[in-house]
C-alpha positions in Angstrom: 19.3 -15.2 30.3 16.9 -13.8 32.7 13.2 -14.7 32.1 12.2 -11.0 32.1 14.9 -10.2 29.5 13.5 -12.8 27.2 9.9 -11.5 27.6 10.9 -7.9 27.0 12.9 -8.9 23.9 9.9 -10.8 22.4 7.6 -7.9 23.3 10.0 -5.4 21.7 10.2 -7.4 18.5 6.4 -7.8 18.3 6.0 -4.1 18.9 8.5 -3.1 16.1 6.8 -5.5 13.6 3.4 -4.2 14.4 4.6 -0.6 14.1 6.2 -1.3 10.7 3.1 -3.2 9.5 0.7 -0.4 10.4 3.1 2.2 8.9 3.3 0.4 5.6 -0.5 0.0 5.5 -1.1 3.7 6.0 1.5 4.7 3.5 -0.2 2.5 0.9 -3.5 4.1 1.6 -2.0 7.6 1.2 -0.6 7.0 -2.3 -2.6 8.6 -5.0 -4.2 6.2 -7.4 -4.5 7.7 -10.9 -8.1 7.8 -12.0 -8.7 7.9 -15.8 -11.1 10.4 -17.1 -14.2 8.7 -18.6 -14.3 10.9 -21.7 -10.6 10.4 -22.3 -11.1 6.6 -22.3 -14.0 6.9 -24.8 -11.9 9.1 -27.1 -9.0 6.6 -26.9 -11.4 3.7 -27.6 -12.9 5.4 -30.7 -9.4 6.3 -32.0 -8.3 2.7 -31.7 -11.4 1.3 -33.2 -11.2 3.3 -36.4 -10.3 1.6 -39.6 -8.0 3.2 -42.2 
């Protein structure tokens, strides 16, 4: 194989991997993380701590 072909193939693989890595990182940041309401957590804790 030509030296230039090998360099271009390695560069292309590196570029594709970097693109996919950045894309996956930004998709993870865009996902909504559910945040629990503080009052709801307190009500749930009180309900679970009651004795019969």
